[in-house]
C-alpha positions as CSV (number, residue, x, y, z in Angstrom):
1,M,51.6,-118.0,80.7
2,T,53.9,-116.1,82.9
3,T,52.6,-114.1,86.1
4,A,52.9,-111.1,84.8
5,N,50.7,-112.2,81.7
6,S,48.5,-113.7,84.1
7,A,47.9,-110.4,86.1
8,V,47.5,-108.0,82.9
9,A,44.9,-111.0,81.6
10,S,42.8,-111.0,84.8
11,T,43.1,-107.1,85.3
12,P,39.5,-106.0,83.9
13,A,39.3,-103.0,81.4
14,T,38.9,-99.4,82.9
15,P,35.8,-98.6,81.3
16,T,35.6,-95.1,79.4
17,S,32.9,-92.8,78.7
18,G,32.4,-89.4,77.1
19,P,32.9,-88.2,73.4
20,Q,37.1,-88.0,74.3
21,A,37.2,-91.8,75.5
22,G,38.4,-93.0,72.0
23,P,38.2,-92.7,68.4
24,G,34.6,-94.0,68.3
25,G,33.4,-91.5,71.0
26,R,34.9,-88.8,69.2
27,L,33.4,-89.8,65.9
28,S,30.0,-90.4,67.6
29,S,30.2,-86.6,68.6
30,A,31.3,-85.2,65.5
31,L,28.3,-87.1,63.6
32,T,26.2,-85.5,66.0
33,H,27.3,-82.1,65.5
34,H,27.0,-82.5,61.7
35,W,23.6,-83.5,62.4
36,V,22.6,-80.4,64.9
37,R,23.9,-77.9,62.2
38,F,22.0,-80.0,59.1
39,A,18.6,-79.7,60.8
40,V,19.3,-76.0,61.6
41,R,20.1,-75.2,58.2
42,R,17.2,-77.5,56.6
43,L,15.0,-75.7,59.4
44,A,15.7,-72.3,58.5
45,R,15.6,-73.0,55.0
46,L,12.6,-74.5,55.2
47,L,11.1,-71.7,57.3
48,V,12.5,-68.9,55.3
49,S,10.7,-70.6,52.0
50,V,7.6,-70.8,53.3
51,W,7.5,-67.1,54.4
52,V,8.6,-65.9,51.2
53,L,5.8,-68.6,49.5
54,V,3.0,-66.7,52.2
55,T,3.9,-63.3,51.4
56,A,3.8,-64.3,47.8
57,S,0.4,-65.7,48.1
58,F,-1.1,-62.6,50.0
59,L,0.6,-60.2,47.4
60,M,-1.3,-62.4,45.0
61,I,-4.7,-60.8,45.2
62,H,-3.4,-57.4,45.2
63,L,-1.2,-57.6,42.2
64,I,-4.5,-58.3,40.2
65,P,-5.4,-55.5,37.9
66,G,-8.7,-53.9,39.3
67,D,-10.9,-54.9,42.1
68,P,-10.7,-58.2,42.8
69,V,-14.3,-58.0,44.7
70,R,-15.8,-56.5,41.3
71,G,-14.4,-59.2,39.2
72,A,-15.5,-62.1,41.2
73,M,-19.2,-60.6,41.8
74,G,-19.6,-59.2,37.8
75,P,-20.2,-55.7,36.5
76,T,-23.8,-55.7,37.2
77,A,-23.6,-56.3,41.1
78,P,-24.6,-53.0,43.0
79,A,-21.6,-50.5,44.3
80,E,-23.1,-50.9,47.6
81,L,-22.6,-54.6,47.7
82,V,-19.3,-54.8,46.2
83,A,-18.3,-52.1,49.0
84,A,-19.7,-54.3,51.8
85,R,-18.0,-57.3,50.5
86,R,-14.8,-55.3,50.1
87,E,-15.1,-54.0,53.9
88,A,-15.9,-57.6,55.3
89,L,-12.9,-59.2,53.8
90,G,-10.7,-56.4,55.0
91,L,-9.4,-55.1,51.6
92,D,-10.1,-51.7,53.0
93,D,-7.6,-51.7,55.5
94,P,-4.0,-50.9,55.2
95,L,-1.8,-53.5,53.5
96,W,0.3,-54.1,56.5
97,V,-3.1,-54.7,58.5
98,Q,-4.3,-57.0,55.8
99,Y,-0.8,-59.0,56.0
100,W,-1.0,-59.1,59.7
101,D,-4.5,-60.8,59.5
102,Y,-3.8,-62.9,56.9
103,L,-0.8,-64.6,58.9
104,R,-3.1,-64.7,61.8
105,G,-5.6,-66.7,60.3
106,L,-2.9,-69.1,58.6
107,A,-1.8,-69.5,62.4
108,T,-5.3,-70.6,63.3
109,G,-6.4,-72.4,60.0
110,D,-8.7,-69.6,58.7
111,L,-7.9,-69.6,55.0
112,G,-10.6,-67.0,54.6
113,T,-13.9,-67.2,52.7
114,S,-14.3,-67.9,49.1
115,L,-15.8,-65.3,47.2
116,I,-18.7,-67.6,45.0
117,S,-19.7,-70.1,47.5
118,Q,-19.4,-68.0,50.7
119,L,-17.8,-71.3,52.4
120,P,-14.5,-71.2,54.1
121,V,-11.9,-71.7,52.2
122,A,-10.4,-74.5,54.3
123,D,-13.7,-76.4,53.9
124,V,-13.2,-76.6,50.5
125,V,-9.1,-77.3,50.6
126,A,-10.0,-80.0,53.0
127,Q,-12.8,-81.2,51.1
128,R,-10.8,-81.8,47.7
129,L,-7.1,-82.3,48.9
130,P,-7.4,-86.2,49.6
131,A,-8.3,-86.6,46.0
132,T,-5.3,-84.7,45.0
133,V,-2.9,-86.5,47.2
134,S,-4.3,-90.2,46.8
135,L,-3.6,-89.4,42.8
136,A,-0.4,-88.3,43.4
137,A,0.6,-90.6,45.8
138,L,0.0,-93.7,43.6
139,A,0.9,-92.0,40.7
140,F,4.6,-91.9,42.2
141,L,4.6,-95.5,43.5
142,A,3.7,-96.7,40.3
143,A,6.4,-95.0,38.7
144,V,8.8,-96.1,41.4
145,T,7.6,-99.7,40.8
146,V,8.3,-99.7,37.3
147,A,11.3,-97.3,36.9
148,V,13.4,-99.2,39.7
149,P,13.6,-102.7,38.3
150,L,13.4,-101.4,34.6
151,G,16.7,-99.1,35.3
152,V,18.9,-101.8,37.1
153,T,17.7,-104.4,34.7
154,M,18.9,-102.3,31.8
155,G,21.9,-101.2,33.9
156,V,22.9,-105.2,33.9
157,L,22.1,-106.0,30.3
158,T,24.1,-102.7,29.0
159,R,27.2,-102.6,31.4
160,R,30.5,-102.4,29.7
161,G,29.3,-101.5,26.5
162,R,27.0,-104.6,26.0
163,G,23.3,-104.8,24.4
164,R,24.1,-102.0,22.0
165,R,20.4,-102.4,20.5
166,T,18.8,-102.8,23.7
167,E,20.6,-99.6,25.0
168,L,19.3,-97.9,22.0
169,A,15.9,-99.1,22.0
170,F,15.8,-98.1,25.7
171,T,17.1,-94.8,25.4
172,T,14.9,-93.6,22.4
173,S,11.5,-94.9,23.8
174,S,12.0,-93.4,27.4
175,V,13.0,-90.1,25.9
176,V,9.7,-90.0,23.6
177,L,7.6,-91.3,26.5
178,A,9.1,-88.5,28.7
179,T,8.6,-85.7,26.6
180,V,5.0,-86.5,25.9
181,P,3.1,-83.9,28.3
182,D,0.9,-85.8,30.8
183,F,-2.5,-83.8,29.9
184,L,-1.7,-85.2,26.4
185,L,-1.4,-88.8,27.1
186,G,-4.4,-88.3,29.4
187,V,-6.4,-87.6,26.4
188,G,-5.2,-90.3,24.4
189,L,-5.9,-92.7,27.0
190,V,-9.2,-91.4,27.3
191,Y,-9.7,-91.7,23.6
192,V,-8.5,-95.7,23.6
193,F,-9.7,-96.5,26.5
194,G,-13.0,-95.0,27.2
195,V,-14.1,-94.2,24.1
196,Q,-13.2,-97.0,21.8
197,L,-12.9,-99.7,23.9
198,G,-15.3,-98.3,26.9
199,W,-13.1,-100.5,29.3
200,L,-12.7,-97.4,31.8
201,P,-14.5,-94.8,32.9
202,V,-13.1,-91.4,31.9
203,A,-14.4,-88.5,34.4
204,G,-14.6,-88.4,38.0
205,N,-13.7,-90.4,40.9
206,V,-16.3,-93.3,41.0
207,G,-14.7,-96.1,41.9
208,P,-11.2,-97.8,42.0
209,E,-11.2,-98.4,38.3
210,A,-11.1,-94.3,37.8
211,Y,-7.8,-94.2,38.9
212,L,-6.2,-96.0,36.2
213,L,-6.2,-93.7,33.4
214,P,-5.2,-90.7,35.7
215,V,-2.5,-92.5,37.5
216,L,-1.1,-93.8,34.3
217,S,-1.2,-90.3,32.8
218,L,1.4,-89.1,35.4
219,A,3.5,-92.1,36.1
220,V,4.6,-92.7,32.5
221,G,6.6,-89.6,31.9
222,P,8.3,-90.1,35.4
223,A,9.0,-93.6,35.4
224,A,11.1,-93.1,32.1
225,I,12.9,-90.6,33.4
226,L,13.9,-92.3,36.8
227,A,14.6,-95.3,35.1
228,R,17.1,-93.7,32.6
229,I,18.7,-92.1,35.5
230,I,19.0,-95.4,37.4
231,R,20.2,-97.4,34.3
232,V,23.0,-94.8,34.2
233,E,24.1,-95.3,37.8
234,M,24.1,-98.7,38.0
235,V,26.6,-99.2,35.0
236,T,28.7,-96.9,36.9
237,V,28.2,-98.8,40.2
238,L,28.8,-102.1,38.6
239,E,32.4,-100.9,37.4
240,A,33.4,-99.7,41.5
241,D,36.0,-101.6,43.3
242,Y,33.4,-103.4,46.1
243,V,31.1,-104.6,43.3
244,R,34.4,-106.3,41.6
245,T,35.4,-107.5,44.9
246,A,31.7,-109.2,45.6
247,R,32.0,-110.9,42.3
248,A,35.5,-111.8,43.0
249,K,34.4,-113.3,46.4
250,R,31.4,-115.6,44.0
251,L,28.5,-114.0,45.7
252,P,25.5,-114.7,44.0
253,A,24.3,-112.4,41.1
254,P,21.3,-111.2,43.3
255,R,23.2,-110.2,46.2
256,V,25.5,-108.2,44.0
257,Y,22.9,-106.4,42.0
258,L,20.5,-105.8,44.8
259,G,22.9,-105.8,47.6
260,H,26.1,-104.0,46.5
261,A,25.1,-102.1,43.8
262,L,21.4,-101.1,43.7
263,P,21.5,-99.0,47.3
264,N,24.5,-96.9,45.7
265,A,22.6,-96.1,42.6
266,L,19.4,-95.2,44.1
267,T,21.3,-92.5,45.8
268,A,21.4,-90.0,42.5
269,A,17.8,-91.3,41.7
270,L,16.6,-90.3,45.3
271,T,17.1,-86.8,44.5
272,L,15.4,-86.9,41.2
273,G,12.6,-88.7,42.7
274,G,11.8,-85.8,45.1
275,L,12.0,-83.5,42.3
276,I,9.7,-85.8,40.4
277,L,7.1,-86.0,43.1
278,G,7.2,-82.1,43.4
279,A,6.5,-81.9,39.8
280,M,4.1,-84.4,39.8
281,V,2.0,-83.0,42.5
282,A,1.7,-79.6,40.4
283,S,0.9,-81.8,37.5
284,T,-1.9,-83.2,38.7
285,V,-3.7,-79.4,37.9
286,L,-4.0,-80.5,34.4
287,V,-4.5,-84.3,34.6
288,E,-7.5,-83.3,36.9
289,N,-9.3,-81.5,34.1
290,V,-8.7,-83.9,31.9
291,F,-10.3,-86.5,34.1
292,A,-12.9,-83.9,36.0
293,W,-10.8,-85.5,39.1
294,P,-12.7,-83.6,42.0
295,G,-9.4,-82.5,43.6
296,L,-7.4,-79.4,44.1
297,G,-6.1,-78.9,40.2
298,S,-9.8,-78.9,39.1
299,T,-10.9,-76.7,42.0
300,I,-8.0,-74.4,41.1
301,V,-8.9,-73.9,37.6
302,S,-12.7,-73.0,38.2
303,S,-11.8,-70.7,40.9
304,I,-9.3,-68.8,38.1
305,L,-12.3,-68.9,36.0
306,N,-14.6,-67.5,38.5
307,K,-12.3,-65.1,40.1
308,D,-12.7,-66.6,43.4
309,Y,-9.2,-65.3,44.5
310,P,-8.9,-66.6,48.2
311,V,-9.4,-70.1,46.7
312,V,-6.8,-69.7,44.5
313,Q,-4.8,-68.4,47.2
314,A,-4.9,-71.1,49.7
315,I,-4.6,-73.7,46.9
316,V,-1.2,-72.1,45.5
317,L,-0.1,-72.4,49.2
318,V,-1.4,-76.0,49.7
319,Y,0.7,-76.8,46.5
320,G,4.1,-74.7,47.5
321,V,4.1,-75.9,51.1
322,G,3.6,-79.4,50.1
323,V,6.7,-79.1,47.3
324,L,8.9,-77.9,50.0
325,L,7.9,-80.6,52.5
326,V,8.6,-83.4,49.7
327,N,12.4,-81.7,48.9
328,T,13.2,-81.5,52.6
329,T,12.3,-84.9,53.2
330,V,14.3,-86.0,50.5
331,D,17.6,-84.0,51.9
332,V,16.9,-86.0,55.1
333,V,16.5,-89.4,53.5
334,L,19.8,-88.9,51.4
335,A,21.7,-87.5,54.9
336,L,20.3,-90.9,56.4
337,L,21.4,-93.1,53.4
338,D,24.8,-90.9,52.8
339,P,26.3,-89.0,55.9
340,R,28.9,-87.8,54.0
341,S,26.5,-85.7,52.0
342,M,26.1,-83.9,55.0
343,I,29.4,-83.7,56.3
344,R,30.2,-82.0,52.6
345,E,27.9,-79.4,53.1
346,D,30.0,-78.2,56.5
């Protein structure tokens, strides 16, 4: 080694700092900038959506024909009692005063008082919400647990035009299962497993086994839809160049399918999964009534029948906020998995 080369080799590298220090620093700074813009956009969209939802839920009670208090208390209720109840609810105040009181109540957790039971609506929601959330969450987990391995397997078996009969059978059965309404499927399951065979309870939350039929009713259709999407994405991803390269390197098949193909195939499925979870939360309304499940779904139906509008308002608000939070969470997860989708928005 020459003296000049020795001097160069022994000279320590000058440390660099700051976003302009090199390509890596500039890339990190640009990515941080994109994340800030993404967070601001999503937060603004969420706040505007929540405001629209809150305003719509407030106007609900004012758009109902007739007097909601008279409708809830019945035509035989004394006029003095109806007037006193209207005054207690603040329905005689100007609309803007009612709207302000409604917003202030939401900010403090006050959702009003039930017209029928005279209980705080927040207590009614808090009592019923866990049953609905547990039902929807278990159904979503069941749908994903079935759909992901099934979609991946079908994608591998039917790639490059293989397994025509298998593809036809899978596509036909998934379409049929996806088109059957969940409440109708629930009725069929009640008849078979509850009435005819007597294996499972058909009403109420009487134990862990009571979850099986309502969870199955909610999960079958979404699982069929999600499995079809994952199969299509897997067929496309398996023809990508990086998968071909992985095969050329003689990597084990599980590593090729699960390590290289599956993460990319799940991107589109994750978007659909967020929509499915939001729809599944809404579907609990009908399924809970089929199985007499003690959740928000059965409560909102009974409240509509009894014209208990404050309870209906609160449950609609809870369902709406839940769907908005699910969609926002899916957007964030997608951005984490694929930052290019976030950058493309800019």
